[in-house]
PAMI-58141 format. One record per residue: residue in one letter; residue number from 1; x, y, z of N, C-alpha, C in turn. Coordinates in Angstrom, 1 decimal, always signed. Layout:
// PAMI-58141
["A",NUM,[X,Y,Z],[X,Y,Z],[X,Y,Z]]
...
END
This chain:
// PAMI-58141
["M",1,[+11.8,+57.3,+88.1],[+12.4,+56.0,+88.4],[+13.7,+55.5,+88.3]]
["T",2,[+14.0,+54.9,+89.4],[+15.3,+54.0,+89.1],[+16.0,+53.2,+88.3]]
["V",3,[+17.0,+53.5,+88.1],[+17.4,+51.9,+86.7],[+18.3,+51.3,+87.6]]
["T",4,[+18.3,+50.2,+87.2],[+19.5,+49.5,+87.6],[+20.9,+49.3,+87.0]]
["A",5,[+21.6,+48.6,+87.4],[+23.1,+48.4,+86.4],[+22.8,+47.9,+85.3]]
["S",6,[+22.0,+46.7,+85.2],[+22.1,+45.6,+84.1],[+20.7,+46.3,+83.4]]
["E",7,[+20.0,+47.0,+83.6],[+19.1,+47.7,+82.9],[+19.8,+49.4,+82.0]]
["L",8,[+21.0,+49.9,+82.6],[+21.8,+50.6,+81.9],[+22.6,+49.8,+81.1]]
["Q",9,[+23.4,+48.9,+81.6],[+24.0,+48.1,+80.5],[+23.3,+47.8,+79.1]]
["K",10,[+21.8,+47.5,+79.4],[+21.1,+46.4,+78.1],[+20.7,+48.1,+77.6]]
["H",11,[+20.9,+49.5,+77.8],[+20.0,+50.5,+77.0],[+21.4,+50.5,+76.4]]
["A",12,[+22.9,+50.8,+77.4],[+23.8,+51.1,+76.4],[+24.0,+50.5,+75.7]]
["A",13,[+23.9,+48.8,+75.4],[+24.8,+48.4,+74.4],[+23.7,+48.4,+73.0]]
["A",14,[+22.7,+48.6,+73.5],[+21.6,+48.9,+72.0],[+22.2,+50.2,+71.7]]
["W",15,[+22.2,+51.6,+72.2],[+22.8,+52.2,+71.4],[+24.0,+52.4,+70.7]]
["F",16,[+24.9,+52.0,+71.5],[+26.2,+51.0,+70.7],[+26.2,+50.9,+69.9]]
["A",17,[+25.2,+49.5,+69.4],[+24.6,+49.0,+68.5],[+24.1,+50.1,+67.2]]
["G",18,[+23.1,+50.0,+67.8],[+22.4,+51.5,+66.0],[+23.8,+52.9,+66.1]]
["W",19,[+24.5,+53.3,+67.4],[+25.4,+54.4,+67.0],[+26.1,+54.2,+65.7]]
["S",20,[+26.9,+52.6,+66.1],[+28.2,+52.5,+65.0],[+27.3,+52.4,+64.1]]
["A",21,[+25.9,+51.4,+63.7],[+25.5,+50.8,+62.8],[+25.2,+52.1,+61.5]]
["L",22,[+24.3,+53.2,+62.0],[+24.2,+54.3,+61.5],[+25.3,+55.4,+60.8]]
["R",23,[+26.7,+55.0,+61.6],[+27.6,+55.5,+61.6],[+28.5,+55.2,+60.4]]
["S",24,[+27.9,+53.7,+60.2],[+28.9,+52.3,+59.7],[+30.3,+52.7,+59.8]]
["Y",25,[+30.7,+52.6,+61.7],[+31.9,+51.9,+61.8],[+32.1,+50.9,+62.4]]
["Q",26,[+33.3,+50.4,+61.8],[+33.9,+49.0,+62.3],[+33.9,+49.1,+63.2]]
["T",27,[+33.5,+47.8,+64.7],[+33.7,+47.8,+65.7],[+34.2,+46.5,+66.7]]
["T",28,[+34.6,+46.4,+67.5],[+35.1,+45.1,+68.4],[+34.7,+45.4,+69.6]]
["S",29,[+34.4,+44.4,+69.9],[+34.0,+44.3,+71.8],[+34.8,+43.1,+72.8]]
["G",30,[+35.0,+43.3,+73.5],[+35.5,+42.7,+74.9],[+34.7,+42.8,+75.9]]
["P",31,[+35.7,+41.8,+77.2],[+35.0,+41.9,+78.8],[+34.6,+43.2,+79.2]]
["G",32,[+33.0,+43.8,+79.2],[+33.2,+44.8,+80.0],[+33.4,+46.2,+78.6]]
["F",33,[+33.4,+46.4,+77.3],[+33.6,+47.3,+76.8],[+33.1,+47.0,+75.0]]
["S",34,[+32.6,+47.7,+74.6],[+32.5,+47.8,+73.0],[+33.2,+49.6,+72.5]]
["A",35,[+34.1,+49.2,+71.3],[+34.4,+49.7,+70.5],[+34.6,+49.7,+69.2]]
["A",36,[+34.6,+51.3,+68.8],[+34.5,+51.7,+67.3],[+35.7,+52.5,+67.0]]
["L",37,[+35.6,+52.0,+65.5],[+37.3,+53.0,+64.7],[+36.5,+54.0,+63.9]]
["R",38,[+36.9,+55.0,+64.5],[+36.8,+56.6,+64.5],[+37.4,+57.1,+62.9]]
["L",39,[+37.4,+56.5,+61.8],[+38.2,+57.0,+61.3],[+38.1,+58.6,+60.5]]
["D",40,[+36.7,+59.1,+61.0],[+36.8,+60.9,+61.0],[+37.2,+61.4,+61.9]]
["R",41,[+38.4,+60.8,+63.3],[+38.9,+61.2,+64.5],[+40.4,+60.6,+63.5]]
["G",42,[+40.6,+60.6,+62.4],[+42.2,+60.4,+62.6],[+43.4,+59.4,+61.9]]
["P",43,[+43.3,+57.6,+62.4],[+41.6,+56.9,+62.9],[+42.3,+57.0,+64.3]]
["E",44,[+40.9,+56.8,+65.1],[+41.4,+56.8,+67.1],[+40.0,+55.8,+67.0]]
["W",45,[+40.4,+55.0,+67.8],[+39.3,+54.0,+68.5],[+38.3,+54.6,+69.5]]
["E",46,[+37.3,+54.4,+69.9],[+36.6,+55.0,+70.6],[+35.9,+53.6,+71.9]]
["Y",47,[+36.6,+54.0,+73.1],[+36.0,+52.8,+73.5],[+34.9,+53.2,+74.5]]
["F",48,[+34.1,+52.4,+75.0],[+33.0,+52.6,+75.1],[+32.4,+51.8,+77.0]]
["S",49,[+32.2,+52.1,+77.7],[+32.0,+51.0,+79.2],[+31.1,+51.4,+79.8]]
["C",50,[+30.5,+50.8,+80.4],[+29.3,+51.1,+81.3],[+29.3,+51.3,+82.6]]
["D",51,[+29.3,+52.3,+83.3],[+29.3,+52.1,+84.6],[+30.3,+50.8,+85.2]]
["P",52,[+31.8,+50.8,+85.0],[+32.0,+50.0,+85.5],[+32.8,+49.8,+86.6]]
["S",53,[+32.9,+48.7,+87.4],[+33.3,+48.6,+88.3],[+35.3,+48.8,+88.2]]
["R",54,[+36.0,+48.8,+89.6],[+37.4,+49.2,+89.7],[+38.3,+48.1,+88.9]]
["Q",55,[+37.6,+47.0,+88.9],[+38.3,+46.0,+88.3],[+38.1,+46.4,+87.4]]
["A",56,[+37.3,+46.6,+86.5],[+36.5,+46.2,+84.8],[+36.8,+47.5,+84.1]]
["F",57,[+37.1,+48.6,+85.6],[+38.0,+50.0,+84.5],[+38.9,+49.8,+84.3]]
["A",58,[+39.9,+48.9,+85.4],[+41.7,+48.8,+84.7],[+41.6,+47.9,+83.6]]
["A",59,[+40.9,+47.1,+83.1],[+41.2,+45.8,+82.3],[+40.7,+46.9,+81.1]]
["V",60,[+39.6,+47.4,+81.2],[+39.2,+48.3,+79.7],[+40.5,+49.4,+79.5]]
["A",61,[+40.9,+50.2,+80.1],[+41.8,+51.4,+80.4],[+43.1,+50.5,+79.9]]
["A",62,[+43.7,+48.9,+80.0],[+44.6,+48.6,+79.6],[+44.3,+48.5,+78.3]]
["E",63,[+43.3,+47.3,+77.7],[+43.2,+47.4,+76.8],[+43.2,+48.6,+75.8]]
["A",64,[+42.3,+49.4,+75.9],[+42.2,+50.9,+75.3],[+43.6,+51.0,+75.0]]
["A",65,[+44.5,+51.3,+75.9],[+46.2,+51.5,+75.7],[+46.8,+50.8,+74.8]]
["A",66,[+46.7,+49.6,+74.9],[+47.1,+48.6,+74.0],[+46.5,+48.9,+72.6]]
["A",67,[+45.8,+49.6,+72.2],[+45.0,+50.0,+70.7],[+46.4,+51.1,+70.2]]
["T",68,[+46.9,+50.4,+68.5],[+48.1,+50.7,+67.8],[+47.3,+52.4,+67.8]]
["A",69,[+46.4,+52.2,+67.4],[+46.0,+53.7,+66.8],[+45.9,+54.8,+68.0]]
["R",70,[+45.2,+56.1,+68.2],[+45.0,+56.8,+69.0],[+43.6,+56.0,+69.8]]
["H",71,[+43.5,+56.7,+71.1],[+42.6,+56.1,+71.8],[+41.6,+57.0,+72.9]]
["T",72,[+40.3,+57.3,+72.6],[+39.3,+57.7,+73.5],[+38.7,+56.6,+74.3]]
["L",73,[+38.8,+56.2,+75.9],[+37.5,+56.0,+76.5],[+36.7,+56.7,+77.1]]
["C",74,[+35.3,+56.6,+76.7],[+34.0,+57.2,+77.6],[+33.4,+56.5,+78.2]]
["V",75,[+32.8,+56.7,+79.4],[+32.5,+56.1,+80.6],[+31.1,+56.5,+80.7]]
["I",76,[+30.2,+55.5,+80.0],[+28.3,+56.1,+80.4],[+28.2,+55.7,+81.8]]
["G",77,[+27.5,+56.2,+82.6],[+27.1,+56.2,+84.0],[+26.8,+57.5,+84.4]]
["P",78,[+26.6,+57.3,+86.0],[+26.4,+58.4,+86.8],[+27.4,+58.8,+87.9]]
["K",79,[+27.9,+58.0,+88.1],[+29.3,+58.1,+89.3],[+30.4,+58.9,+88.4]]
["V",80,[+30.4,+59.9,+87.9],[+31.1,+60.8,+87.6],[+32.8,+60.8,+88.1]]
["H",81,[+32.6,+61.3,+89.4],[+33.8,+61.4,+90.4],[+34.1,+60.4,+90.4]]
["S",82,[+33.5,+58.9,+90.5],[+34.4,+57.7,+90.5],[+35.3,+57.4,+89.7]]
["Y",83,[+34.8,+57.8,+88.0],[+35.3,+57.5,+86.9],[+36.4,+57.8,+87.1]]
["V",84,[+36.3,+59.2,+86.8],[+37.6,+60.9,+87.2],[+39.1,+59.7,+88.1]]
["K",85,[+38.5,+59.7,+89.6],[+39.7,+59.2,+89.8],[+40.0,+57.7,+89.9]]
["M",86,[+39.6,+57.1,+89.3],[+39.9,+55.7,+88.3],[+40.8,+55.4,+87.2]]
["A",87,[+40.4,+56.8,+86.1],[+41.1,+57.4,+84.7],[+42.2,+58.0,+85.4]]
["H",88,[+42.7,+58.7,+86.7],[+43.9,+59.1,+87.3],[+44.6,+58.1,+87.7]]
["A",89,[+44.3,+56.8,+88.0],[+45.0,+56.0,+88.3],[+45.7,+55.1,+87.1]]
["A",90,[+44.8,+55.3,+86.5],[+44.9,+54.8,+85.3],[+46.2,+55.4,+84.3]]
["G",91,[+46.3,+56.7,+84.2],[+47.3,+57.6,+83.5],[+46.3,+58.5,+82.6]]
["L",92,[+45.2,+58.4,+83.0],[+43.9,+59.1,+82.3],[+43.3,+60.4,+82.6]]
["G",93,[+43.0,+61.1,+81.5],[+42.9,+62.7,+82.1],[+41.4,+62.9,+81.3]]
["M",94,[+40.5,+64.0,+82.2],[+39.3,+64.0,+81.5],[+39.1,+64.9,+80.7]]
["V",95,[+38.2,+64.5,+79.5],[+38.0,+65.4,+78.5],[+36.5,+66.4,+78.5]]
["S",96,[+35.7,+65.4,+78.7],[+34.4,+65.9,+79.1],[+33.2,+65.6,+79.5]]
["T",97,[+32.3,+66.2,+80.2],[+31.3,+65.6,+80.8],[+30.0,+66.0,+80.4]]
["S",98,[+30.0,+66.6,+79.1],[+28.8,+67.5,+78.8],[+27.8,+67.0,+78.2]]
["E",99,[+28.5,+65.8,+77.8],[+27.2,+64.5,+76.9],[+26.2,+64.0,+77.6]]
["H",100,[+25.1,+63.8,+77.8],[+24.2,+62.7,+78.8],[+23.6,+61.5,+77.8]]
["F",101,[+23.4,+60.4,+78.2],[+23.0,+59.8,+78.0],[+21.3,+59.0,+78.2]]
["M",102,[+21.0,+59.6,+77.8],[+19.1,+59.5,+77.6],[+18.0,+58.8,+77.4]]
["V",103,[+17.2,+58.6,+78.2],[+16.2,+57.4,+77.7],[+14.5,+58.3,+77.7]]
["C",104,[+13.6,+57.4,+77.1],[+12.5,+57.5,+77.0],[+11.7,+56.6,+76.7]]
["S",105,[+10.8,+56.3,+77.0],[+9.6,+55.6,+76.6],[+8.9,+56.2,+75.1]]
["M",106,[+8.8,+55.0,+74.0],[+8.0,+55.8,+72.8],[+6.8,+55.7,+73.0]]
["D",107,[+6.4,+55.2,+73.9],[+4.7,+55.6,+73.9],[+4.0,+56.6,+73.6]]
["G",108,[+4.6,+57.5,+74.2],[+4.6,+59.1,+74.0],[+4.6,+59.3,+73.3]]
["Q",109,[+5.5,+59.1,+72.1],[+6.0,+59.7,+71.3],[+5.6,+59.8,+69.7]]
["D",110,[+5.6,+60.9,+68.7],[+4.5,+60.9,+67.9],[+4.4,+59.6,+66.7]]
["T",111,[+3.6,+59.4,+66.5],[+3.5,+58.3,+65.5],[+3.2,+58.6,+64.0]]
["Q",112,[+3.1,+60.2,+63.9],[+2.6,+60.8,+62.2],[+3.7,+61.5,+62.0]]
["E",113,[+4.2,+61.7,+61.1],[+5.1,+62.6,+60.6],[+4.8,+64.2,+60.8]]
["P",114,[+5.2,+65.0,+61.3],[+4.8,+66.6,+61.7],[+4.3,+67.0,+60.0]]
["F",115,[+3.6,+68.0,+60.4],[+3.1,+69.6,+59.4],[+3.7,+70.2,+59.1]]
["L",116,[+4.2,+70.1,+57.8],[+5.4,+71.2,+58.0],[+5.1,+72.4,+58.4]]
["G",117,[+3.7,+72.8,+57.6],[+3.0,+74.0,+57.7],[+3.6,+75.4,+57.0]]
["D",118,[+4.5,+75.1,+55.9],[+5.1,+76.4,+55.3],[+5.4,+75.6,+53.9]]
["P",119,[+4.9,+76.0,+52.9],[+4.7,+75.5,+51.2],[+6.9,+75.1,+50.9]]
["E",120,[+7.4,+76.1,+51.5],[+8.9,+76.3,+51.2],[+9.5,+75.3,+52.0]]
["L",121,[+9.6,+74.9,+52.8],[+10.0,+73.5,+53.0],[+9.7,+72.3,+53.0]]
["S",122,[+10.3,+71.6,+52.5],[+10.0,+69.9,+52.3],[+11.1,+69.1,+53.6]]
["L",123,[+10.2,+67.8,+53.2],[+11.3,+66.8,+54.1],[+11.7,+65.0,+53.8]]
["V",124,[+12.9,+65.2,+54.1],[+13.4,+64.1,+52.9],[+13.9,+62.9,+53.8]]
["V",125,[+13.4,+61.4,+53.8],[+13.8,+60.8,+54.4],[+13.9,+59.8,+53.3]]
["K",126,[+15.2,+59.4,+53.6],[+15.8,+57.9,+53.0],[+16.2,+57.0,+54.4]]
["R",127,[+15.6,+55.4,+53.7],[+16.3,+54.5,+54.4],[+17.9,+54.0,+53.5]]
["L",128,[+18.2,+53.9,+55.1],[+20.1,+53.8,+54.8],[+20.2,+52.2,+54.5]]
["G",129,[+21.4,+52.3,+53.3],[+21.8,+50.6,+53.5],[+20.8,+50.4,+52.5]]
["G",130,[+21.2,+49.2,+51.6],[+20.5,+48.7,+50.5],[+20.3,+46.8,+51.3]]
["R",131,[+19.3,+46.5,+50.4],[+18.5,+44.8,+50.2],[+19.2,+44.2,+51.4]]
["H",132,[+20.7,+44.4,+50.6],[+21.7,+43.1,+51.0],[+22.6,+43.4,+52.0]]
["S",133,[+22.3,+44.7,+52.3],[+23.4,+45.2,+53.8],[+23.2,+45.5,+54.5]]
["A",134,[+24.4,+44.1,+55.1],[+24.5,+43.1,+56.6],[+24.4,+44.6,+57.5]]
["S",135,[+23.4,+44.5,+58.6],[+23.2,+45.2,+59.9],[+23.1,+44.3,+61.1]]
["V",136,[+23.0,+45.1,+62.0],[+22.6,+44.5,+63.3],[+21.4,+45.0,+63.8]]
["C",137,[+21.1,+46.2,+62.8],[+19.9,+47.0,+62.8],[+18.6,+46.4,+62.3]]
["Q",138,[+17.9,+46.5,+62.3],[+16.3,+45.5,+61.4],[+16.3,+47.4,+60.2]]
["E",139,[+16.6,+48.3,+61.2],[+16.1,+49.6,+59.7],[+17.2,+50.5,+60.3]]
["R",140,[+17.5,+51.6,+58.9],[+17.9,+52.7,+59.8],[+17.6,+53.4,+58.6]]
["F",141,[+17.5,+55.2,+59.0],[+17.0,+55.6,+58.4],[+17.2,+57.1,+58.2]]
["S",142,[+17.8,+58.1,+57.7],[+18.1,+59.5,+57.7],[+16.9,+60.1,+57.3]]
["A",143,[+17.0,+61.9,+57.9],[+15.8,+62.7,+57.3],[+16.5,+63.8,+57.6]]
["A",144,[+16.3,+64.7,+56.6],[+16.5,+66.1,+56.3],[+15.6,+67.5,+56.5]]
["I",145,[+15.3,+68.3,+57.3],[+14.0,+69.4,+56.5],[+15.1,+70.8,+55.6]]
["M",146,[+14.6,+70.5,+54.6],[+15.4,+71.4,+53.2],[+14.1,+72.9,+53.4]]
["R",147,[+15.4,+73.9,+53.1],[+14.3,+75.6,+52.0],[+14.9,+75.4,+50.8]]
["G",148,[+14.1,+74.6,+49.7],[+14.7,+74.5,+48.4],[+16.3,+73.3,+48.5]]
["E",149,[+17.4,+74.2,+48.4],[+18.3,+73.4,+48.4],[+18.8,+73.6,+49.6]]
["T",150,[+18.8,+74.5,+50.7],[+19.3,+74.9,+52.0],[+19.0,+73.6,+53.3]]
["L",151,[+20.0,+73.1,+53.5],[+19.6,+72.5,+55.3],[+19.4,+72.8,+56.0]]
["L",152,[+18.3,+72.7,+57.0],[+17.7,+73.2,+58.2],[+17.7,+72.7,+59.3]]
["A",153,[+17.9,+71.2,+58.9],[+17.7,+70.7,+60.1],[+18.4,+68.6,+59.3]]
["S",154,[+18.9,+67.8,+60.3],[+18.7,+66.6,+59.7],[+19.2,+65.7,+61.2]]
["G",155,[+18.7,+64.3,+60.8],[+19.2,+63.0,+62.1],[+18.8,+62.3,+61.7]]
["S",156,[+19.0,+61.0,+62.5],[+18.7,+59.7,+62.0],[+18.3,+59.0,+62.9]]
["V",157,[+17.8,+57.8,+62.6],[+17.3,+56.8,+63.4],[+17.4,+54.9,+63.0]]
["A",158,[+18.0,+54.5,+63.8],[+18.4,+52.8,+63.9],[+16.9,+52.2,+64.8]]
["I",159,[+16.7,+51.1,+64.0],[+16.1,+50.2,+64.9],[+16.5,+49.1,+65.1]]
["H",160,[+16.7,+48.8,+66.6],[+17.2,+47.5,+67.0],[+16.9,+46.8,+67.9]]
["G",161,[+15.8,+45.7,+67.5],[+15.6,+45.4,+68.6],[+14.0,+46.2,+69.0]]
["D",162,[+13.9,+46.1,+70.2],[+12.6,+47.2,+70.7],[+12.9,+48.3,+71.1]]
["Y",163,[+14.1,+48.8,+70.5],[+14.6,+50.1,+70.8],[+15.2,+51.3,+69.5]]
["A",164,[+14.5,+52.3,+69.8],[+14.8,+53.3,+68.8],[+16.1,+53.9,+69.0]]
["V",165,[+16.7,+53.6,+68.2],[+18.3,+54.8,+68.6],[+18.7,+56.2,+68.2]]
["F",166,[+18.3,+57.2,+68.1],[+18.4,+58.6,+67.9],[+19.9,+59.3,+67.4]]
["D",167,[+19.9,+59.3,+66.4],[+21.7,+60.3,+66.1],[+21.6,+61.4,+65.4]]
["S",168,[+22.7,+62.1,+65.9],[+23.3,+63.1,+64.3],[+22.2,+64.3,+64.5]]
["L",169,[+21.3,+64.7,+65.3],[+20.2,+65.5,+65.6],[+20.8,+66.6,+65.8]]
["Q",170,[+21.0,+67.7,+64.5],[+21.3,+69.1,+64.7],[+20.4,+69.8,+63.5]]
["T",171,[+20.7,+71.5,+64.1],[+19.7,+72.3,+63.6],[+21.1,+73.1,+62.8]]
["V",172,[+21.3,+73.7,+61.6],[+22.0,+74.2,+61.5],[+22.1,+75.7,+61.8]]
["P",173,[+23.4,+76.5,+63.0],[+23.3,+77.3,+63.3],[+22.2,+78.4,+63.4]]
["Q",174,[+22.5,+79.0,+61.8],[+21.8,+79.8,+62.1],[+20.1,+79.8,+61.6]]
["H",175,[+19.6,+78.4,+61.8],[+18.3,+78.1,+62.0],[+18.0,+77.6,+63.1]]
["R",176,[+19.0,+77.8,+64.3],[+18.0,+77.2,+65.4],[+17.2,+77.7,+66.1]]
["R",177,[+16.4,+77.5,+67.1],[+15.3,+78.5,+67.6],[+14.1,+78.4,+67.1]]
["Q",178,[+14.5,+78.4,+65.7],[+12.4,+77.6,+65.0],[+11.6,+76.7,+64.8]]
["G",179,[+12.2,+75.6,+66.1],[+11.3,+74.5,+65.8],[+11.8,+73.7,+64.8]]
["Y",180,[+12.7,+73.6,+64.4],[+13.0,+72.6,+63.6],[+13.4,+71.3,+64.1]]
["G",181,[+14.3,+71.5,+65.0],[+14.8,+70.5,+66.1],[+13.9,+69.7,+66.2]]
["L",182,[+12.4,+70.0,+67.2],[+11.2,+69.3,+67.2],[+10.8,+68.6,+66.2]]
["L",183,[+11.0,+69.2,+65.1],[+10.2,+68.4,+64.0],[+10.8,+67.6,+63.4]]
["M",184,[+12.6,+67.5,+63.5],[+13.1,+66.5,+63.3],[+12.8,+64.8,+64.5]]
["M",185,[+12.8,+65.9,+65.7],[+12.5,+64.3,+66.0],[+11.2,+63.9,+66.2]]
["Q",186,[+10.4,+64.5,+65.8],[+9.2,+64.0,+65.2],[+8.5,+63.4,+64.5]]
["T",187,[+9.8,+63.5,+63.4],[+9.4,+63.3,+62.1],[+10.4,+61.0,+62.2]]
["L",188,[+11.7,+61.3,+62.7],[+12.1,+60.1,+63.5],[+11.6,+59.6,+64.0]]
["A",189,[+10.6,+60.3,+65.3],[+9.7,+58.9,+65.9],[+9.1,+58.3,+64.8]]
["A",190,[+8.5,+59.3,+64.6],[+6.9,+58.1,+63.8],[+8.1,+57.5,+62.8]]
["R",191,[+8.7,+57.5,+62.3],[+9.5,+56.3,+61.4],[+10.0,+55.2,+62.1]]
["A",192,[+10.6,+55.5,+63.7],[+10.6,+54.5,+64.6],[+9.1,+53.4,+65.4]]
["K",193,[+8.2,+54.6,+65.2],[+7.0,+53.6,+65.6],[+6.4,+52.5,+64.6]]
["A",194,[+6.9,+53.0,+63.3],[+6.2,+51.7,+62.5],[+6.4,+50.6,+62.8]]
["H",195,[+7.8,+51.0,+64.0],[+8.3,+49.0,+64.7],[+7.7,+48.8,+65.7]]
["P",196,[+8.3,+47.8,+66.1],[+7.3,+47.7,+67.7],[+8.6,+47.9,+68.6]]
["V",197,[+9.0,+49.4,+68.7],[+9.7,+49.6,+69.5],[+9.1,+49.8,+71.3]]
["T",198,[+9.7,+50.0,+71.6],[+9.1,+50.2,+73.0],[+10.1,+51.7,+74.0]]
["T",199,[+11.5,+51.9,+73.6],[+12.1,+52.1,+74.5],[+13.4,+53.3,+73.2]]
["G",200,[+13.4,+54.2,+73.7],[+14.3,+55.3,+72.6],[+15.4,+55.5,+73.7]]
["V",201,[+16.8,+55.7,+72.8],[+18.0,+55.9,+73.8],[+18.7,+56.7,+72.5]]
["V",202,[+19.5,+58.0,+73.2],[+20.3,+58.7,+72.2],[+21.3,+59.4,+73.6]]
["L",203,[+22.8,+59.8,+73.0],[+23.4,+60.2,+73.6],[+23.0,+61.9,+72.8]]
["A",204,[+22.7,+62.9,+74.0],[+22.6,+63.5,+74.0],[+23.5,+65.2,+74.4]]
["S",205,[+23.5,+66.2,+73.4],[+24.8,+67.3,+73.7],[+23.8,+68.3,+74.3]]
["T",206,[+24.8,+69.4,+75.0],[+23.9,+70.0,+76.2],[+23.4,+70.7,+75.3]]
["D",207,[+23.2,+71.5,+74.7],[+21.7,+71.7,+73.3],[+20.6,+70.8,+73.7]]
["G",208,[+20.7,+69.9,+72.9],[+20.0,+68.8,+72.7],[+19.4,+68.5,+73.9]]
["Q",209,[+19.7,+68.9,+74.6],[+19.0,+67.7,+76.4],[+17.7,+68.5,+76.4]]
["R",210,[+17.8,+69.7,+75.9],[+17.0,+70.9,+76.5],[+15.8,+70.4,+76.2]]
["L",211,[+15.9,+70.4,+74.6],[+14.7,+69.7,+73.7],[+14.3,+67.9,+74.0]]
["Y",212,[+15.2,+67.4,+74.7],[+14.6,+65.9,+74.8],[+13.9,+65.7,+75.8]]
["R",213,[+14.3,+66.8,+77.1],[+13.7,+67.0,+78.4],[+11.9,+67.1,+78.2]]
["K",214,[+12.3,+68.1,+77.6],[+10.8,+68.5,+76.7],[+9.6,+67.6,+76.2]]
["L",215,[+10.3,+66.6,+75.9],[+9.6,+65.2,+74.8],[+9.4,+64.7,+76.0]]
["G",216,[+9.8,+64.1,+77.1],[+10.0,+63.5,+78.0],[+10.9,+62.6,+78.2]]
["W",217,[+11.8,+62.9,+77.8],[+13.3,+61.8,+78.0],[+13.7,+62.4,+79.2]]
["R",218,[+15.0,+61.2,+79.6],[+15.1,+61.6,+81.0],[+16.9,+60.7,+81.5]]
["S",219,[+17.8,+61.9,+81.3],[+19.1,+61.3,+81.7],[+19.6,+60.2,+82.4]]
["L",220,[+20.1,+59.1,+81.9],[+20.7,+57.9,+83.0],[+22.1,+58.0,+83.4]]
["G",221,[+22.7,+59.1,+83.2],[+24.1,+59.6,+83.2],[+25.0,+60.0,+82.4]]
["T",222,[+26.1,+60.8,+82.7],[+26.7,+61.8,+81.6],[+27.7,+60.4,+81.0]]
["M",223,[+28.4,+60.7,+79.9],[+29.4,+60.5,+79.3],[+30.8,+61.1,+79.5]]
["T",224,[+31.4,+59.8,+80.3],[+33.1,+60.9,+81.2],[+33.5,+60.5,+79.8]]
["V",225,[+34.5,+61.2,+78.6],[+35.7,+61.4,+78.4],[+36.9,+61.6,+78.6]]
["L",226,[+37.5,+60.2,+78.7],[+38.8,+60.4,+79.0],[+40.1,+60.2,+78.2]]
["V",227,[+40.9,+60.6,+77.8],[+41.9,+60.2,+77.4],[+43.9,+60.3,+78.0]]
["P",228,[+44.1,+59.5,+77.4],[+45.7,+59.8,+78.2],[+46.2,+60.9,+78.3]]
["R",229,[+47.1,+61.4,+79.6],[+47.3,+62.2,+79.8],[+48.2,+63.1,+78.6]]
["A",230,[+48.8,+62.3,+78.2],[+49.7,+63.2,+76.7],[+48.8,+63.8,+75.5]]
["R",231,[+47.6,+63.6,+75.5],[+46.4,+63.8,+74.5],[+46.0,+65.5,+75.4]]
["L",232,[+46.0,+65.5,+76.3],[+45.5,+66.5,+77.0],[+45.4,+67.5,+76.3]]
["A",233,[+47.2,+68.1,+76.4],[+47.3,+69.0,+76.0],[+47.0,+69.2,+74.6]]
["E",234,[+47.7,+68.5,+73.9],[+46.6,+68.3,+72.3],[+46.1,+69.0,+72.0]]
["L",235,[+44.8,+68.3,+72.8],[+43.7,+68.4,+72.3],[+42.9,+69.9,+73.2]]
["A",236,[+43.5,+70.7,+74.4],[+43.6,+71.5,+74.7],[+43.9,+73.3,+73.5]]
["Q",237,[+44.5,+72.5,+72.8],[+44.8,+73.5,+71.9],[+43.7,+73.7,+70.5]]
["H",238,[+42.9,+72.7,+70.4],[+42.1,+73.1,+69.3],[+40.6,+73.5,+69.7]]
END
C-alpha cells in the first residue's frame, strides 16, 4: 500500500516526538525539520527531515551547518539517490542508509504480555517519568527480560496520540537468536494496546528489520545519514 508524502511526514513526526521523549532529548524545530541535542554523542545536534524537496533540503542543510555543536542530518524517505545528490551539492557526505523507517497496524499486534515459559526468567516493566513529568507523550514504558541479575533483552515504547513509538529494542549479543526479541516486542505492544493506538512506528536496524517484517511491519523508506564532508574521515576511524 502506497503512503503519500503527507502521511509519511505525519508518521515521521510522531516517531520523532516519541523517540526524543523516550530518550529525554532537548529538541527544537523549524520549517521542514526537527532536531534533537544528542549529549550522548559529544554533544551533537541530530537534524531530521522527511522526504524534503530540493529547496527544503537546502534550507535544512544550511540550518544544520549553522549549529554551534557538531551536527548530523538524517533524511527519512525512499529517494536515497536524490538525497545523496543534494547532500553533495550542500557539502555533505553520506554515512549510512542501513536503518529503515517502519510502520505497522497495531490491530494485528499482541494484546497480552507473553508467557515466558521459564521460571528463571523475569519480565520487568517500568513507567518512565513521574506524575508531574512534562512530556508530549501520554505514556512511556521501558521493559527488560532478565535471568536473575543478567539482562537478556530490553526496549521501550511511547504513546503519542494514536501512535505507539518503539525504541531501543535490543538483545544482548550472546543471547540473540533465542526468541527474546520477539518476547520484548510482544511485551511492549501489549502495553501500547492498553491505549487507543492504531499505528506503530520504529526506526529499525538491519537486524531488527527481519523481526519486524515477520510481525507484519513494512518499510516506508531508509534513513539517509549525512554529515559535513570534513567529518567523514573522522567517522571512518571509529
